[in-house]
ROSE-4610 file (N, C-alpha, C; in Angstrom, 1 decimal, always signed):
// ROSE-4610
residu = [X/X/X/X/X/X/X/X/X/X/X/X/X/X/X/X/X/X/X/X/X/X/X/X/X/X/X/X/X/X/X/X/X/X/X/X/X/X/X/X/X/X/X/X/X/X/X/X/X/X/X/X/X/X/X/X/X/X/X/X/X/X/X/X/X/X/X/X/X/X/X/X/X/X/X/X/X/X/X/X/X/X/X/X/X/X/X/X/X/X/X/X/X/X/X/X/X/X/X/X/X/X/X/X/X/X/X/X/X/X/X/X/X/X/X/X/X/X/X/X/X/X/X/X/X/X/X/X/X/X/X/X/X/X/X/X/X/X/X/X/X/X/X/X/X/X/X/X/X/X/X/X/X/X/X/X/X/X/X/X/X/X/X/X/X/X/X/X/X/X/X/X/X/X/X/X/X/X/X/X/X/X/X/X/X/X/X/X/X/X/X/X/X/X/X/X/X/X/X/X/X/X/X/X/X/X/X/X/X/X/X/X/X/X/X/X/X/X/X/X/X/X/X/X/X/X/X/X/X/X/X/X/X/X/X/X/X/X/X/X/X/X/X/X/X/X/X/X/X/X/X/X/X/X/X/X/X/X/X/X/X/X/X/X/X/X/X/X/X/X/X/X/X/X/X/X/X/X/X/X/X/X/X/X/X/X/X/X/X/X/X/X/X/X/X/X/X/X/X/X/X/X/X/X/X/X/X/X/X/X/X/X/X/X/X/X/X/X/X/X/X/X/X/X/X/X/X/X/X/X/X/X/X/X/X/X/X/X/X/X/X/X/X/X/X/X/X/X/X/X/X/X/X/X/X/X/X/X/X/X/X/X/X/X/X/X/X/X/X/X/X/X/X/X/X/X/X/X/X/X/X/X/X/X/X/X/X/X/X/X/X/X/X/X/X/X/X/X/X/X/X/X/X/X/X/X/X/X/X/X/X/X/X/X/X/X/X/X/X/X/X/X/X/X/X/X/X/X/X/X/X/X/X/X/X/X/X/X/X/X/X/X/X/X/X/X/X/X/X/X/X/X/X/X/X/X/X/X/X/X/X/X/X/X/X/X/X/X/X/X/X/X/X/X/X/X/X/X/X/X/X/X/X/X/X/X/X/X/X/X/X/X/X/X/X/X/X/X/X/X/X/X/X/X/X/X/X/X/X/X/X/X/X/X/X/X/X/X/X/X/X/X/X/X/X/X/X/X/X/X/X/X/X/X/X/X/X/X/X/X/X/X/X/X/X/X/X/X/X/X/X/X/X/X/X/X/X/X/X/X/X/X/X/X/X/X/X/X/X/X/X/X/X/X/X/X/X/X/X/X/X/X/X/X/X/X/X/X/X/X/X/X/X/X/X/X/X/X/X/X/X/X/X/X/X/X/X/X/X/X/X/X/X/X/X/X/X/X/X/X/X/X/X/X/X/X/X/X/X/X/X/X/X/X/X/X/X/X/X/X/X/X/X/X/X/X/X/X/X/X/X/X/X/X/X/X/X/X/X/X/X/X/X/X/X/X/X/X/X/X/X/X/X/X/X/X/X/X/X/X/X/X/X/X/X/X/X/X/X/X/X/X/X/X/X/X/X/X/X/X/X/X/X/X/X/X/X/X/X/X/X/X/X/X]
num = [1/1/1/2/2/2/3/3/3/4/4/4/5/5/5/6/6/6/7/7/7/8/8/8/9/9/9/10/10/10/11/11/11/12/12/12/13/13/13/14/14/14/15/15/15/16/16/16/17/17/17/18/18/18/19/19/19/20/20/20/21/21/21/22/22/22/23/23/23/24/24/24/25/25/25/26/26/26/27/27/27/28/28/28/29/29/29/30/30/30/31/31/31/32/32/32/33/33/33/34/34/34/35/35/35/36/36/36/37/37/37/38/38/38/39/39/39/40/40/40/41/41/41/42/42/42/43/43/43/44/44/44/45/45/45/46/46/46/47/47/47/48/48/48/49/49/49/50/50/50/51/51/51/52/52/52/53/53/53/54/54/54/55/55/55/56/56/56/57/57/57/58/58/58/59/59/59/60/60/60/61/61/61/62/62/62/63/63/63/64/64/64/65/65/65/66/66/66/67/67/67/68/68/68/69/69/69/70/70/70/71/71/71/72/72/72/73/73/73/74/74/74/75/75/75/76/76/76/77/77/77/78/78/78/79/79/79/80/80/80/81/81/81/82/82/82/83/83/83/84/84/84/85/85/85/86/86/86/87/87/87/88/88/88/89/89/89/90/90/90/91/91/91/92/92/92/93/93/93/94/94/94/95/95/95/96/96/96/97/97/97/98/98/98/99/99/99/100/100/100/101/101/101/102/102/102/103/103/103/104/104/104/105/105/105/106/106/106/107/107/107/108/108/108/109/109/109/110/110/110/111/111/111/112/112/112/113/113/113/114/114/114/115/115/115/116/116/116/117/117/117/118/118/118/119/119/119/120/120/120/121/121/121/122/122/122/123/123/123/124/124/124/125/125/125/126/126/126/127/127/127/128/128/128/129/129/129/130/130/130/131/131/131/132/132/132/133/133/133/134/134/134/135/135/135/136/136/136/137/137/137/138/138/138/139/139/139/140/140/140/141/141/141/142/142/142/143/143/143/144/144/144/145/145/145/146/146/146/147/147/147/148/148/148/149/149/149/150/150/150/151/151/151/152/152/152/153/153/153/154/154/154/155/155/155/156/156/156/157/157/157/158/158/158/159/159/159/160/160/160/161/161/161/162/162/162/163/163/163/164/164/164/165/165/165/166/166/166/167/167/167/168/168/168/169/169/169/170/170/170/171/171/171/172/172/172/173/173/173/174/174/174/175/175/175/176/176/176/177/177/177/178/178/178/179/179/179/180/180/180/181/181/181/182/182/182/183/183/183/184/184/184/185/185/185/186/186/186/187/187/187/188/188/188/189/189/189/190/190/190/191/191/191/192/192/192/193/193/193/194/194/194/195/195/195/196/196/196/197/197/197/198/198/198/199/199/199/200/200/200/201/201/201/202/202/202/203/203/203/204/204/204/205/205/205/206/206/206/207/207/207/208/208/208/209/209/209/210/210/210/211/211/211/212/212/212/213/213/213/214/214/214/215/215/215/216/216/216/217/217/217/218/218/218/219/219/219/220/220/220/221/221/221/222/222/222/223/223/223/224/224/224/225/225/225/226/226/226/227/227/227/228/228/228/229/229/229/230/230/230/231/231/231/232/232/232/233/233/233/234/234/234/235/235/235/236/236/236/237/237/237/238/238/238]
x = [-19.1/-18.2/-17.3/-16.0/-14.7/-14.6/-13.5/-12.8/-11.1/-11.0/-9.1/-8.9/-8.2/-7.5/-5.9/-6.0/-4.8/-4.1/-3.1/-3.0/-1.7/-1.9/-0.4/+0.4/+1.1/+2.1/+2.3/+2.6/+3.4/+5.0/+4.9/+6.4/+7.4/+8.6/+9.4/+9.4/+8.2/+7.6/+7.9/+6.9/+6.8/+6.0/+5.7/+4.5/+4.6/+5.7/+6.3/+5.1/+4.7/+4.2/+2.2/+1.8/+0.5/+0.4/+1.9/+1.5/+0.3/+0.3/-0.6/-2.2/-2.5/-3.7/-4.0/-3.1/-3.3/-3.3/-2.5/-3.2/-4.1/-4.9/-6.3/-7.6/-7.3/-7.8/-7.6/-6.5/-6.5/-7.0/-7.1/-7.8/-9.2/-9.6/-10.7/-11.2/-10.5/-10.4/-10.3/-10.2/-9.7/-8.1/-8.3/-7.1/-6.4/-4.9/-4.6/-3.3/-2.7/-1.8/-1.2/+0.2/+0.9/+2.3/+2.4/+3.7/+4.2/+5.4/+6.5/+6.9/+6.7/+7.0/+8.6/+8.9/+10.4/+11.4/+12.2/+13.2/+13.0/+12.3/+12.0/+12.0/+11.9/+11.8/+12.6/+12.6/+13.1/+13.4/+13.0/+13.6/+14.1/+14.9/+15.9/+17.0/+17.3/+18.8/+18.3/+16.9/+16.3/+16.1/+16.8/+16.3/+17.4/+17.0/+17.3/+16.8/+17.9/+17.0/+15.8/+15.6/+14.7/+13.2/+13.5/+11.9/+11.1/+9.8/+8.7/+7.6/+6.4/+5.2/+4.6/+5.2/+4.9/+5.5/+6.5/+7.0/+6.1/+5.8/+4.6/+3.7/+2.7/+1.7/+2.1/+3.4/+3.7/+3.3/+4.4/+4.5/+3.0/+1.8/+0.8/-0.3/-0.1/-0.3/+0.0/+1.3/+1.8/+1.6/+1.3/+0.7/-0.6/-1.8/-3.1/-3.0/-2.2/-1.9/-1.5/-0.1/+0.1/-0.1/-0.7/-1.5/-2.9/-3.3/-4.9/-6.0/-5.5/-6.7/-7.9/-9.0/-10.2/-11.0/-12.1/-12.8/-12.1/-10.9/-10.0/-10.5/-10.4/-10.6/-9.1/-8.9/-7.5/-7.5/-6.1/-6.5/-4.9/-5.2/-4.0/-3.8/-3.0/-2.4/-1.5/-2.0/-1.3/-0.6/+1.0/+1.1/+0.7/+0.3/-0.2/-1.3/-2.2/-3.0/-2.8/-1.5/-1.4/-1.3/-0.5/-0.2/-1.4/-2.3/-3.4/-4.3/-4.5/-5.6/-4.8/-3.8/-3.3/-3.3/-3.5/-3.4/-5.3/-5.9/-7.6/-7.8/-6.9/-7.1/-7.2/-5.7/-5.2/-6.0/-6.7/-7.4/-8.4/-9.5/-10.8/-11.4/-11.2/-12.4/-12.0/-10.5/-10.3/-10.5/-10.8/-11.0/-12.5/-13.0/-14.1/-14.5/-13.7/-13.7/-12.6/-12.4/-10.9/-11.0/-10.3/-10.1/-8.9/-9.1/-7.8/-8.1/-7.3/-6.9/-6.1/-6.7/-5.7/-4.8/-5.5/-4.8/-4.8/-3.4/-3.4/-4.5/-5.3/-6.2/-5.2/-5.1/-4.3/-5.2/-4.6/-5.1/-4.2/-5.2/-4.4/-3.5/-2.0/-1.4/-0.5/-0.7/-0.1/+0.4/+1.5/+2.6/+1.5/+2.3/+2.0/+2.3/+3.4/+4.0/+3.4/+2.5/+1.6/+0.3/+0.5/-0.8/-0.6/+0.6/+1.8/+1.5/+1.0/+1.3/+2.8/+2.8/+4.1/+4.9/+4.9/+6.3/+6.0/+5.4/+5.8/+6.6/+6.1/+6.7/+8.4/+8.2/+9.9/+10.6/+10.1/+10.9/+11.6/+10.8/+10.8/+12.0/+11.6/+12.5/+14.0/+14.1/+15.2/+16.0/+15.5/+16.2/+16.5/+16.2/+16.6/+17.9/+18.4/+19.8/+19.8/+21.0/+21.5/+21.7/+21.1/+21.7/+21.8/+23.5/+23.9/+23.3/+23.1/+22.7/+21.2/+20.7/+19.0/+18.6/+18.0/+17.8/+16.7/+16.6/+15.6/+15.4/+14.1/+13.8/+14.2/+14.7/+15.2/+14.2/+14.0/+12.9/+12.8/+11.4/+11.3/+11.1/+11.1/+10.8/+9.3/+9.2/+7.7/+7.0/+8.0/+7.2/+6.3/+6.6/+5.9/+4.5/+4.1/+2.9/+2.2/+2.2/+1.8/+1.6/+3.3/+3.3/+4.5/+4.0/+4.5/+5.5/+4.6/+5.1/+6.6/+7.0/+8.9/+8.7/+8.5/+8.2/+8.0/+6.8/+6.3/+7.5/+7.8/+8.8/+10.1/+10.4/+11.8/+11.5/+10.3/+10.1/+10.2/+9.4/+9.5/+11.4/+11.6/+13.0/+13.8/+13.6/+14.6/+14.3/+12.9/+12.7/+12.6/+12.4/+11.8/+13.3/+13.0/+14.2/+13.7/+15.0/+14.7/+13.6/+13.3/+12.0/+12.5/+12.3/+12.9/+11.7/+12.7/+12.0/+11.0/+11.7/+11.1/+9.9/+9.1/+7.8/+7.0/+7.6/+6.6/+6.6/+7.3/+7.3/+6.8/+7.2/+6.3/+4.9/+4.3/+2.8/+2.1/+1.2/+0.6/-0.3/-0.4/-1.0/-2.3/-3.6/-4.7/-5.3/-6.4/-7.5/-8.5/-8.7/-10.0/-9.7/-10.4/-10.4/-10.7/-10.4/-10.7/-12.2/-13.0/-14.3/-15.0/-14.6/-14.8/-14.6/-14.2/-13.2/-14.6/-13.9/-14.5/-15.1/-16.0/-16.6/-15.8/-15.6/-14.5/-15.2/-14.2/-14.2/-12.9/-13.4/-12.0/-12.3/-11.0/-11.4/-10.2/-10.7/-9.6/-9.6/-8.3/-8.0/-7.9/-8.5/-9.1/-7.8/-7.6/-6.9/-5.6/-4.7/-5.0/-5.7/-5.4/-5.5/-4.5/-3.8/-2.6/-2.2/-1.5/-1.4/-1.4/-0.2/-0.4/-1.4/-2.4/-3.7/-4.6/-4.7/-5.9/-6.4/-5.7/-6.4/-7.0/-6.6/-7.4/-8.3/-8.5/-9.6/-10.5/-10.6/-11.2/-12.1/-11.3/-11.9/-13.1/-12.2/-13.2/-14.6/-14.6/-15.9/-16.7/-16.3/-17.1/-17.8/-17.0/-17.4/-18.6/-19.7/-21.0/-20.5/-21.3/-21.0/-20.2/-19.4/-18.2/-18.8/-17.9/-18.4/-17.0/-17.5/-16.5/-16.4/-16.1/-15.8/-14.6/-14.6/-13.8/-13.4/-12.4/-11.9/-11.3/-11.2/-10.5/-9.2/-8.7/-7.2/-6.1/-4.8/-3.7/-3.6/-2.6/-2.2/-1.5/-0.7/-0.1/-1.2/-2.7/-3.3/-3.2/-2.2/-2.2/-1.1/-0.6/+0.7/-0.4/-1.1/-1.1/-2.5/-3.5/-4.7/-5.1/-4.2/-4.7/-6.5/-6.7/-7.9/-9.2/-8.7/-9.8/-9.9/-8.8/-8.5/-9.1/-8.9/-9.2/-10.7/-11.3/-13.0/-13.2/-12.7/-13.3/-12.9/-11.9/-12.3/-13.3/-13.5/-14.5/-15.7/-15.8/-17.3/-17.9/-16.4/-16.4/-18.0/-18.9/-19.8/-19.7/-20.1/-20.0/-20.8]
y = [-35.2/-36.4/-36.1/-36.2/-36.3/-37.7/-37.7/-39.2/-39.2/-40.6/-40.8/-41.4/-41.2/-41.4/-42.3/-43.0/-44.0/-43.8/-42.9/-42.5/-43.3/-44.6/-44.9/-45.0/-44.6/-44.3/-45.4/-45.0/-45.8/-45.9/-46.3/-46.8/-45.5/-45.4/-44.7/-43.4/-43.6/-42.2/-42.3/-41.9/-41.9/-41.1/-41.0/-40.4/-38.6/-38.6/-37.0/-36.8/-37.7/-37.4/-36.9/-37.3/-37.0/-35.8/-35.0/-33.3/-32.8/-32.5/-31.7/-32.0/-33.3/-33.7/-33.9/-34.0/-34.5/-32.9/-31.9/-30.3/-30.2/-30.6/-30.3/-31.0/-32.1/-32.9/-32.7/-32.4/-31.4/-30.3/-29.8/-28.2/-28.3/-29.3/-30.0/-30.2/-31.0/-31.3/-32.8/-33.4/-34.7/-35.5/-36.7/-37.1/-37.8/-37.6/-37.9/-38.7/-40.1/-40.5/-41.0/-40.3/-40.6/-41.3/-42.6/-44.1/-43.9/-43.8/-44.4/-45.8/-46.3/-47.8/-47.9/-49.2/-49.6/-49.6/-48.6/-48.6/-47.6/-46.6/-45.4/-43.9/-43.0/-42.1/-41.8/-41.0/-40.9/-42.1/-43.2/-44.7/-45.3/-44.6/-45.1/-45.9/-45.7/-46.1/-47.7/-48.0/-49.5/-50.6/-50.0/-51.0/-52.0/-53.3/-54.2/-55.4/-56.6/-57.5/-58.0/-58.1/-58.6/-58.2/-56.8/-55.8/-56.3/-56.8/-57.4/-57.0/-57.5/-57.1/-57.2/-58.5/-58.4/-57.3/-57.1/-56.0/-54.4/-54.1/-52.7/-53.2/-54.4/-54.8/-54.4/-55.1/-54.8/-53.3/-52.7/-51.0/-50.3/-50.8/-50.4/-50.7/-52.2/-52.3/-52.0/-51.5/-51.0/-49.9/-48.9/-47.7/-47.6/-48.7/-48.9/-49.4/-50.2/-50.6/-49.7/-49.3/-48.7/-47.2/-46.6/-45.2/-45.7/-46.9/-47.4/-46.6/-46.4/-46.3/-47.7/-46.9/-47.5/-46.8/-47.7/-47.2/-46.1/-46.9/-46.0/-46.4/-44.8/-45.2/-45.3/-46.0/-46.9/-46.5/-45.6/-45.4/-45.6/-46.6/-47.0/-46.5/-45.6/-44.9/-45.7/-45.9/-47.3/-48.0/-48.6/-50.1/-49.7/-48.7/-48.8/-49.2/-49.7/-50.5/-52.1/-52.8/-53.9/-53.9/-53.3/-52.9/-52.6/-51.6/-51.2/-52.3/-53.4/-54.7/-55.8/-55.7/-56.6/-56.1/-54.7/-54.7/-54.7/-54.6/-54.6/-56.1/-56.9/-58.3/-58.6/-58.4/-58.8/-58.0/-56.8/-56.1/-55.6/-56.4/-56.1/-55.5/-55.3/-54.8/-53.4/-52.9/-51.7/-50.9/-51.4/-50.2/-50.5/-49.0/-48.3/-48.8/-48.3/-48.5/-48.4/-49.1/-49.1/-48.5/-47.2/-47.0/-47.2/-47.6/-47.7/-46.6/-45.7/-44.4/-45.0/-45.3/-45.9/-46.7/-47.7/-48.6/-50.2/-50.7/-52.3/-53.0/-53.6/-54.6/-56.0/-56.5/-57.9/-59.1/-60.4/-61.4/-62.5/-63.3/-64.0/-65.0/-65.2/-65.9/-65.4/-64.3/-63.9/-62.4/-62.1/-61.0/-59.7/-58.4/-57.2/-57.3/-58.1/-58.3/-59.0/-59.9/-60.2/-59.8/-58.4/-57.4/-56.7/-56.5/-55.4/-56.1/-55.2/-55.9/-55.9/-57.3/-57.8/-57.2/-55.9/-55.0/-54.3/-53.7/-52.8/-53.9/-54.7/-56.0/-56.4/-56.9/-57.1/-55.7/-54.5/-52.9/-53.1/-53.0/-52.6/-53.5/-54.9/-56.0/-55.8/-55.8/-55.8/-54.2/-53.2/-51.6/-52.1/-52.9/-53.1/-53.3/-52.2/-52.2/-52.6/-53.3/-53.5/-52.2/-52.2/-50.9/-51.3/-51.4/-51.7/-53.1/-54.0/-55.3/-55.9/-54.8/-54.8/-55.0/-55.7/-55.1/-54.2/-53.3/-51.9/-51.6/-51.2/-50.3/-48.5/-47.8/-46.7/-45.8/-44.8/-43.8/-43.7/-43.4/-42.8/-41.3/-40.9/-39.1/-39.1/-38.3/-37.7/-37.5/-36.8/-36.4/-37.4/-38.6/-39.8/-40.3/-39.5/-39.3/-38.1/-37.4/-36.2/-34.8/-34.9/-33.8/-33.0/-31.6/-30.6/-29.4/-29.0/-28.0/-28.4/-27.4/-27.2/-27.4/-26.9/-26.7/-28.1/-28.9/-30.2/-31.1/-31.1/-32.1/-32.1/-30.9/-31.0/-31.1/-31.2/-31.8/-33.1/-33.7/-35.1/-35.6/-35.4/-35.3/-35.5/-34.4/-34.5/-35.7/-36.2/-37.0/-38.6/-38.6/-40.1/-41.0/-41.9/-43.1/-44.5/-45.1/-46.4/-47.6/-48.3/-49.0/-50.8/-51.4/-52.8/-53.7/-54.8/-55.5/-56.4/-56.9/-57.9/-57.7/-56.5/-56.1/-56.6/-56.1/-56.6/-58.1/-59.1/-60.3/-60.9/-60.5/-61.9/-61.7/-63.0/-63.2/-62.9/-62.2/-61.4/-62.6/-62.9/-64.0/-63.3/-63.4/-63.0/-64.1/-64.1/-65.1/-64.9/-64.0/-63.8/-62.7/-62.9/-61.9/-60.7/-59.6/-58.3/-58.2/-59.0/-58.9/-59.4/-60.1/-60.5/-59.5/-58.7/-57.8/-56.3/-55.6/-54.4/-53.9/-52.8/-52.0/-51.3/-51.2/-50.3/-49.2/-48.4/-47.3/-47.6/-47.5/-47.7/-45.9/-45.3/-44.4/-44.3/-44.2/-44.7/-43.1/-42.7/-41.6/-41.7/-40.9/-41.4/-40.2/-39.3/-38.4/-38.0/-39.2/-40.1/-41.7/-42.9/-43.7/-44.4/-44.7/-45.3/-46.8/-47.4/-48.5/-49.7/-49.8/-50.4/-50.6/-49.6/-49.5/-50.3/-50.0/-50.8/-52.0/-53.3/-54.5/-54.2/-53.2/-53.1/-52.5/-51.4/-50.3/-51.5/-51.8/-52.8/-54.0/-54.3/-55.5/-54.7/-53.6/-53.1/-52.8/-52.3/-52.3/-53.1/-54.3/-55.7/-56.2/-55.7/-55.9/-55.5/-56.7/-55.9/-55.5/-54.3/-53.7/-52.4/-52.4/-51.2/-50.2/-49.3/-47.8/-47.7/-47.1/-46.9/-45.6/-44.7/-43.7/-43.2/-42.6/-41.8/-40.5/-40.0/-38.6/-38.1/-36.9/-36.1/-35.3/-36.6/-36.2/-37.6/-37.2/-38.1/-38.7/-40.1/-40.8/-40.3/-38.8/-38.0/-37.2/-37.7/-36.7/-35.7/-36.8/-36.2/-35.2/-35.0/-34.0/-32.5/-32.8/-32.2/-31.7/-32.5/-31.9/-32.4/-32.3/-32.8/-32.1/-31.0/-30.3/-31.3/-32.2/-33.1/-34.2/-34.5/-36.0/-35.7/-34.8/-34.5/-34.2/-33.9/-33.6/-35.0/-35.8/-36.9/-38.1/-37.9/-38.6/-38.5/-36.9/-36.9/-37.1/-37.4/-37.7/-39.2/-39.9/-41.4/-41.7/-42.6/-43.3/-43.8/-43.9/-44.8/-45.5]
z = [+16.1/+17.4/+16.9/+18.0/+18.0/+17.9/+17.2/+16.9/+17.1/+16.9/+17.7/+15.7/+15.4/+14.0/+14.4/+13.6/+13.5/+12.1/+11.2/+10.3/+9.7/+8.6/+8.6/+7.1/+7.3/+5.8/+4.7/+3.7/+2.9/+2.4/+1.4/+1.1/+1.3/+1.6/+1.7/+2.5/+3.4/+3.9/+5.7/+6.2/+8.0/+8.6/+9.9/+10.2/+9.9/+9.4/+9.1/+7.9/+7.3/+5.6/+6.1/+7.0/+7.4/+7.9/+8.5/+9.0/+8.5/+7.0/+6.6/+7.2/+7.2/+7.3/+9.0/+9.6/+11.0/+11.6/+11.1/+11.9/+11.4/+10.4/+9.9/+11.2/+11.2/+12.1/+13.7/+14.1/+15.3/+15.7/+14.8/+14.7/+15.2/+14.4/+14.6/+15.9/+16.9/+18.1/+18.1/+17.2/+16.9/+17.5/+18.1/+18.6/+16.8/+17.1/+15.6/+15.9/+15.9/+15.8/+14.5/+14.4/+13.0/+13.3/+13.7/+13.9/+12.4/+12.7/+12.1/+11.8/+10.8/+10.5/+10.8/+11.7/+12.0/+10.7/+10.7/+9.9/+8.7/+8.8/+7.9/+8.7/+8.0/+8.7/+9.5/+10.7/+11.6/+12.9/+12.3/+12.9/+12.0/+10.7/+9.5/+10.2/+11.4/+11.9/+12.8/+12.5/+12.9/+12.0/+10.8/+9.4/+9.7/+9.4/+9.4/+8.6/+8.5/+7.6/+8.0/+9.3/+10.1/+10.0/+9.3/+9.6/+8.1/+8.7/+7.7/+8.3/+7.2/+7.3/+8.7/+9.7/+11.1/+11.8/+11.2/+12.1/+12.2/+10.7/+10.9/+11.4/+11.3/+12.2/+13.4/+14.2/+15.5/+16.2/+15.3/+15.6/+15.5/+14.9/+15.0/+16.3/+16.4/+17.6/+19.0/+19.0/+20.4/+20.4/+19.3/+19.4/+20.1/+19.5/+20.4/+21.2/+21.9/+23.4/+24.1/+23.8/+25.0/+25.0/+24.0/+24.2/+24.8/+24.5/+25.6/+24.7/+22.9/+22.3/+22.1/+21.7/+21.8/+20.6/+19.6/+18.9/+17.9/+17.2/+16.2/+14.9/+14.2/+13.0/+12.4/+11.5/+11.1/+9.4/+9.5/+8.1/+7.4/+6.1/+5.6/+4.3/+4.1/+2.7/+2.0/+0.6/-0.4/+0.5/+0.3/+0.9/+2.8/+3.2/+4.7/+4.6/+3.8/+3.9/+4.5/+4.3/+4.5/+6.2/+6.6/+8.3/+8.7/+8.3/+8.7/+8.9/+8.1/+8.0/+8.8/+8.6/+9.9/+10.9/+11.4/+12.6/+13.0/+12.1/+12.8/+12.7/+12.1/+12.2/+13.6/+13.7/+15.2/+16.3/+16.1/+17.4/+17.2/+16.5/+16.1/+17.3/+18.3/+18.9/+19.3/+18.8/+19.4/+17.9/+16.8/+15.8/+15.3/+15.1/+15.1/+13.5/+12.7/+11.4/+10.5/+9.5/+8.5/+7.5/+7.0/+5.9/+5.2/+3.8/+2.8/+1.8/+2.0/+1.3/-0.1/-1.1/-2.4/-1.4/-0.9/+0.1/-0.3/+0.1/-0.5/+0.6/-0.1/+0.6/+0.6/+1.8/+1.5/+1.4/+1.0/+1.1/+2.0/+2.7/+3.7/+3.0/+3.6/+3.1/+1.8/+1.3/+0.4/+0.5/-0.4/-0.2/-0.7/-1.0/-1.2/-2.9/-2.7/-4.4/-5.2/-4.7/-5.9/-6.4/-5.6/-6.3/-7.6/-7.3/-8.2/-9.9/-10.9/-12.3/-12.1/-13.2/-13.3/-13.5/-14.4/-15.0/-14.2/-13.0/-11.9/-10.7/-10.7/-9.7/-10.0/-11.4/-11.9/-11.8/-12.1/-12.4/-10.7/-10.0/-8.6/-7.9/-8.3/-7.2/-7.9/-9.2/-9.8/-9.4/-9.2/-8.8/-7.4/-6.7/-5.4/-4.7/-4.0/-3.1/-2.0/-1.7/-0.4/+0.4/+1.2/+2.8/+3.6/+4.0/+5.4/+5.6/+4.8/+5.0/+4.6/+4.3/+4.4/+2.9/+2.1/+0.6/+0.9/+0.3/+0.1/-1.4/-1.6/-2.6/-2.1/-3.4/-3.0/-3.2/-2.5/-3.1/-4.5/-4.7/-6.0/-5.9/-7.0/-7.4/-7.0/-5.8/-5.9/-6.9/-8.0/-9.2/-9.5/-9.1/-10.1/-9.4/-8.3/-7.7/-8.0/-9.1/-9.7/-8.9/-8.0/-7.5/-8.4/-8.7/-9.3/-8.3/-7.3/-6.4/-5.9/-6.2/-6.1/-4.5/-3.4/-2.1/-1.4/-2.3/-1.4/-2.2/-3.3/-3.7/-3.1/-2.4/-1.9/-0.6/+0.0/+1.5/+1.7/+0.5/+0.3/+0.1/-1.1/-1.3/+0.1/+0.9/+2.3/+3.2/+3.3/+4.1/+3.8/+2.2/+2.0/+2.3/+2.5/+3.3/+2.3/+2.2/+1.5/+2.8/+1.8/+1.9/+2.3/+3.3/+3.1/+2.7/+1.6/+0.8/+1.2/+2.4/+3.1/+3.6/+3.5/+3.7/+2.8/+1.4/+0.1/+0.1/+0.3/-0.2/+0.9/+2.3/+3.2/+2.9/+2.9/+3.1/+4.5/+4.4/+5.4/+6.2/+7.6/+8.2/+8.7/+8.7/+8.9/+9.5/+10.5/+10.7/+10.0/+9.5/+8.5/+7.6/+6.3/+5.1/+5.9/+4.8/+5.1/+5.1/+3.9/+3.9/+5.0/+6.1/+7.2/+8.1/+8.1/+9.3/+9.6/+10.3/+10.6/+9.1/+9.7/+8.2/+7.8/+6.4/+5.9/+5.1/+4.3/+3.4/+2.5/+1.2/+0.4/-0.5/+0.0/-0.9/-2.3/-3.3/-4.6/-5.1/-5.4/-5.9/-7.6/-8.5/-9.3/-10.3/-10.2/-11.3/-11.2/-11.7/-12.5/-11.5/-11.9/-10.7/-11.0/-9.9/-9.9/-9.5/-10.7/-10.9/-10.3/-8.9/-7.8/-7.2/-7.1/-6.2/-7.1/-8.4/-9.0/-8.9/-8.1/-8.2/-6.9/-5.8/-4.5/-4.7/-5.3/-5.9/-6.4/-7.4/-8.2/-7.1/-6.5/-5.5/-4.4/-3.8/-2.9/-3.7/-4.5/-5.6/-5.4/-5.0/-5.1/-3.8/-2.7/-1.6/-0.8/-0.7/+0.0/+1.2/+1.6/+3.1/+2.7/+2.0/+2.0/+1.6/+1.8/+1.3/+0.4/-0.6/-1.9/-2.7/-2.4/-3.3/-4.2/-5.0/-5.6/-5.5/-5.8/-5.4/-6.4/-7.1/-8.2/-7.8/-7.4/-6.9/-6.9/-6.8/-6.9/-6.2/-6.4/-5.1/-4.1/-4.4/-3.6/-2.7/-2.7/-1.9/-0.7/+0.3/+1.6/+1.4/+0.4/+0.5/-0.6/-1.5/-2.5/-2.2/-1.4/-1.3/+0.2/+1.3/+2.5/+3.3/+2.5/+3.3/+2.6/+1.3/+0.9/+1.8/+1.9/+2.9/+4.1/+5.1/+6.3/+6.2/+5.3/+5.4/+5.0/+4.0/+4.0/+5.2/+5.9/+7.4/+8.0/+8.0/+9.0/+8.7/+7.3/+7.0/+6.9/+7.2/+7.3/+7.8/+7.1/+8.0/+8.9/+10.0/+11.0/+11.7]
């Protein structure tokens, strides 16, 4: 069966980061959309103090509505899980399945920053800088994601852009908890576990009806092992 995938990126990235996975899925005949969130990637010129989590959710909703997508398999990697979940909450009839790829599972009325271990949250916020009037996190060294291939590192370093802090601190408004939303799969990267994703991974294991699996890959799986990610996405139990 051919599917429609909407792939959502995480911090510092853009739709460009999904290119290796998207090529593999497209080659099998699937429809693949990889939007870039406002203020990042090729849309970095739109960075402003008003860009928050609601902006990111609206970005994804617009893709679904203007491309007239239906029965979407919505995939949120890392921080992208927040906007993916918010979109599934807003447009439940358009979402066939929600996938968290080592992604952040939101809690209604709470910000993503609350999920982070305190030492990581404090360090990230303290290191934030103002970029053209917008408080931002500066891109991390992609080597921290378990990436050692020099070509891949250079590719990421050329494209990663500052990320607006407001998206981290905004409480997300949901009509229902993710546990009450569409059917979900949580794919947890276990080689090694990524500390910012641990709270969501442990939560996902306890949710009745969710599909949970671990893979022997790092948090940078979409760059390092795109063939594994593409295969997993095509095997999602629908």
